[in-house]
VOGU-3710 file (C-alpha; in Angstrom, 3 decimals, decimal comma):
1> xxxxxxxxxx> 21,719/194,592/92,445  23,391/193,384/89,256  24,679/190,089/87,983  28,035/189,416/86,363  26,432/189,253/82,910  24,969/192,742/83,333  28,307/194,117/84,491  30,086/192,389/81,614  27,648/193,746/79,042  27,864/197,235/80,520
11> xxxxxxxxxx> 31,655/197,122/80,204  31,407/196,030/76,551  28,877/198,696/75,520  30,406/201,470/77,624  31,616/203,407/74,572  28,167/203,207/72,951  26,078/203,919/76,065  25,720/207,626/75,217  24,378/206,965/71,717  20,717/207,507/70,825
21> xxxxxxxxxx> 18,617/204,401/71,474  18,421/203,278/67,821  22,205/203,565/67,406  22,768/201,786/70,740  20,540/198,912/69,627  22,343/198,716/66,283  25,688/198,690/68,101  24,487/195,831/70,326  23,044/193,953/67,351  26,312/194,124/65,423
31> xxxxxxxxxx> 28,177/193,058/68,559  25,885/190,045/68,946  26,223/189,294/65,227  30,029/189,302/65,514  30,041/187,119/68,638  27,648/184,626/67,047  29,790/184,394/63,907  32,950/183,851/65,983  31,275/181,099/68,026  29,921/179,438/64,875
41> xxxxxxxxxx> 33,355/179,435/63,231  34,887/177,961/66,389  32,185/175,258/66,526  32,719/174,457/62,827  36,455/174,142/63,480  35,908/171,617/66,263  35,970/167,981/65,262  35,439/166,341/68,642  32,155/165,076/70,082  31,968/168,037/72,455
51> xxxxxxxxxx> 32,571/171,700/71,722  36,097/173,021/72,246  35,562/174,532/75,723  33,802/171,450/77,076  36,261/169,049/75,474  39,107/170,951/77,170  37,347/170,705/80,542  36,810/166,984/80,001  40,505/166,556/79,109  41,479/168,378/82,319
61> xxxxxxxxxx> 39,152/166,120/84,342  40,595/163,080/82,566  44,115/164,114/83,572  42,982/164,480/87,198  41,258/161,079/87,055  44,483/159,238/86,214  45,658/159,262/89,850  42,375/157,982/91,300  41,727/154,402/92,414  38,375/152,753/91,717
71> xxxxxxxxxx> 36,544/149,929/93,460  33,285/148,684/91,944  30,456/147,924/94,389  28,027/146,977/91,604  27,980/147,459/87,827  26,914/151,071/88,276  28,094/152,084/91,762  31,785/152,738/92,316  33,902/154,002/95,167  36,603/156,330/93,897
81> xxxxxxxxxx> 39,558/156,987/96,168  41,413/160,272/95,907  44,145/160,003/98,499  42,241/159,740/101,784  38,986/161,092/100,341  36,295/158,706/99,161  33,685/159,519/96,512  30,665/157,482/95,509  29,826/157,447/91,798  26,497/156,070/90,546
91> xxxxxxxxxx> 26,762/155,907/86,767  23,207/154,664/86,292  21,680/157,801/87,883  24,550/160,093/86,869  24,993/161,131/90,488  28,306/161,628/92,190  28,632/162,797/95,753  31,138/165,491/94,773  28,128/167,182/93,105  30,060/168,380/90,054
101> xxxxxxxxxx> 28,074/166,405/87,465  24,750/167,606/88,810  26,047/171,164/88,472  28,000/170,977/85,188  26,404/167,943/83,482  29,899/166,947/82,434  31,724/163,957/83,967  34,035/164,969/86,796  37,387/163,272/87,420  35,709/160,712/89,713
111> xxxxxxxxxx> 33,122/159,747/87,102  35,795/159,479/84,389  37,834/157,169/86,645  34,742/154,957/87,125  34,015/155,009/83,392  37,607/154,004/82,603  37,301/151,181/85,158  34,198/149,956/83,279  35,906/150,522/79,917  33,031/152,818/78,949
121> xxxxxxxxxx> 33,162/156,117/77,056  31,988/159,480/78,374  29,532/160,438/75,583  26,411/159,147/77,354  27,292/161,142/80,466  27,553/164,627/78,933  24,738/167,108/78,496  23,573/167,142/74,867  23,855/170,955/74,996  27,665/170,638/75,039
131> xxxxxxxxxx> 27,929/168,629/71,832  29,387/170,090/68,668  26,077/169,395/66,914  24,105/171,384/69,489  26,564/174,288/69,369  26,321/174,407/65,578  22,522/174,542/65,771  22,693/177,303/68,390  25,038/179,566/66,457  23,551/178,991/63,006
141> xxxxxxxxxx> 20,547/181,106/63,995  20,922/184,432/62,171  21,083/187,825/63,852  18,874/189,885/61,566  19,776/193,502/60,778  17,476/196,379/61,636  15,834/198,229/58,747  17,362/201,506/57,598  15,562/204,338/59,397  16,479/206,923/56,767
151> x> 14,224/205,370/54,103
//
């Protein structure tokens, strides 16, 4: 049994899979080094609160939220109407009955509609792991080269 990550990695290292173990490890190290550098450059080129990928997802959710109607039950509990469907959003506990926030830790369209109704921003409702600052710290960790075996 394999996972998608294993299958993905196998596809990427397919050309190097017949190399001796030291050369295979060096190939994988340089691959990881390149990926880390690319991600770091992308994070450095992002000037929003969230990293590029997460900011795009939030923008998509924001677009979807524009058509939703919101009724406040209390300061923190809102009913969000999406056509004939009804969603309950509890901003205080960061729980929404669509389940998307609990899974993604990023405000779904329903939560963004409730936040807009309260005239509140999304920053306090996003996982800190998605912030530009966190991404920069993640990708600034160096990938150290292996020593030269010939010496």
